[in-house]
Structures are given as structure tokens and as C-alpha cells.
Steps between C-alpha positions, in 0.01 A plus 500: 500500500747699712446856620563738207699821476673480837646841585732604780516854637805552719479787749823385671348431846200322350402319181156476341422208273200515267362259237188393312322205662432228238147489363316189618739433788354449847802425719704709741809693398842411642772765516851368549825690521855511615835664454651465155690173481315342793203267505161674507254430780130570525446851636122529476193304400230728360130439430385397152474796264775702671694724261762675715694486824733740682811354663659712773815492709748403229859628539546761225848383398409135427349368175202263514308280258129423535269244341119523488307175447139382495404179680260291292516189719730337754703363207477793256663834579567717194764773545569805288864570411684664791559875521801648678610830645801676349615694800874456463494631143235769554507850642297594806196583284202259513513244221239292324577168337313427176254210503655156493534352156513837322798708398493835643 
């Protein structure tokens, strides 16, 4: 199972991702990201059971997409749907993206 309910909180100079770690999983969490339209790369590897991560130092005028995945084995990595910032369309107020897979 992938991480559930991935949320993105955009504070312009930083982003916080949060999610529910899958029940029964035991592997580490991979967080990948990149500018919209570019290939994502691994940003952090977190210990098993992790449910959030802050990401700092992002230019406030660039949109990013992030993917959170759980590693089950060397051959099985299960990602949640990506979440993206909406900086170009948003005001300067902090924004929160609804969980992936849900309308919101």
C-alpha cells in the first residue's frame, strides 16, 4: 500500500509534506520532488514510520511537485499520487493542498 492522505502545506519559503504511513509496512519512506514539468529526484530518505517532512530553501516563485513512497523491498517501491504547489495561481497566503486522491 502507498502512503495515504498526502498533504502539502506551502509556506512559500518552505513546504511541509504529511501523510499516513501504511499499516503493516516496515520500509523507509522516500520523498522525491522537482520543479513542475521536470523529472523528480529523491530529496530525502526517512526512517520507517515517518509521517511528515519539512523541505526548506525553495524559491517562492517556482511550482514544485512531490511524491512520497514506501520502500517494501529493493524491487517494490509504492508511491502515492504526487502533490504540487500552486504558487503561480495563488496569492501570498499559505496554501494547503487536499490529500491526494480526494477532491477538495
